[in-house]
C-alpha positions in Angstrom: 48.4 -44.9 -1.3 44.7 -44.3 -1.0 42.2 -46.8 -2.1 39.5 -46.0 -4.7 36.8 -46.5 -2.1 38.2 -43.9 0.2 38.6 -41.4 -2.7 34.9 -42.1 -3.8 33.9 -41.6 -0.1 35.7 -38.4 0.1 34.1 -37.1 -3.0 30.6 -38.1 -1.6 31.3 -36.2 1.6 32.5 -33.1 -0.2 29.5 -33.2 -2.5 27.1 -33.5 0.5 28.8 -30.7 2.3 28.4 -28.6 -0.9 24.7 -29.2 -1.1 24.2 -28.6 2.6 26.1 -25.3 2.3 24.2 -24.2 -0.7 20.8 -25.1 0.8 21.8 -23.2 4.0 22.7 -20.1 2.0 19.5 -20.2 0.0 17.4 -20.5 3.2 19.2 -17.6 5.0 18.9 -15.5 1.8 15.2 -16.1 1.6 14.7 -15.2 5.2 16.6 -12.0 4.7 14.7 -11.0 1.7 11.4 -11.6 3.4 12.5 -9.5 6.3 13.5 -6.6 3.9 10.3 -7.0 1.9 7.9 -5.8 4.7 6.5 -2.4 4.1 7.1 0.6 6.3 5.8 4.2 6.2 3.8 5.1 3.1 1.8 5.6 1.1 1.9 2.2 -0.6 -0.8 1.5 -3.2 -2.3 -1.9 -3.8 -4.7 -3.4 -6.5 -6.7 -5.3 -3.9 -7.1 -6.7 -0.4 -7.5 -10.4 0.5 -9.9 -10.1 3.3 -13.1 -8.1 3.3 -13.0 -7.6 7.1 -10.2 -7.2 9.6 -7.4 -8.2 9.6 -6.9 -6.8 6.0 -4.1 -8.1 3.8 -3.4 -5.9 0.8 -2.1 -7.8 -2.2 -0.4 -6.8 -5.5 1.5 -3.7 -4.7 1.3 -1.1 -7.6 2.8 2.4 -8.1 0.9 5.7 -7.9 0.4 6.0 -11.7 -1.1 2.5 -12.0 -3.3 3.2 -8.9 -4.8 6.3 -10.6 -5.6 4.3 -13.7 -7.7 1.8 -11.9 -11.3 2.0 -10.9 -10.6 0.8 -7.4 -7.4 0.8 -5.5 -6.1 0.8 -1.8 -3.7 3.2 -0.1 -1.9 1.9 3.0 0.4 3.2 5.6 2.6 0.9 7.8 4.4 1.3 11.1 8.1 0.6 11.6 7.3 -3.2 12.1 5.3 -3.6 8.9 1.8 -3.4 10.5 -1.0 -1.5 8.7 -1.9 1.7 10.6 -4.0 3.2 7.8 -5.9 1.7 4.9 -8.2 3.5 2.5 -10.3 2.4 -0.4 -10.5 4.7 -3.5 -12.8 4.5 -6.4 -12.1 6.7 -9.5 -9.4 8.5 -7.4 -12.1 9.5 -4.7 -11.9 8.3 -1.2 -14.7 5.8 -0.8 -14.0 4.2 2.5 -11.6 4.3 5.4 -10.9 0.8 6.5 -8.3 1.4 9.2 -7.7 4.9 10.5 -4.7 6.1 12.6 -3.2 9.5 13.5 0.4 8.2 13.6 1.2 9.2 10.1 
């Protein structure tokens, strides 16, 4: 017969194993989601950029309709690895400034 201490020990080990497995799955899932979240091709529209000089970091992705309803928005194209290859600033739907230019589109 098993003693109560060994049964409690087995329960603790199983609980720890469950928590470890759950954390492992969450960490791997987060890494996969981040990898899938990078942008490729384009155009992609953004409400703003984080830096006013290179390297630019577009923030708050929006759709085309939202972009056209804003006074200022940014249009970006990305390469296959998620790097910005073209970034343009628009005001009232008119191209105001080319921040990054590339002919790879």
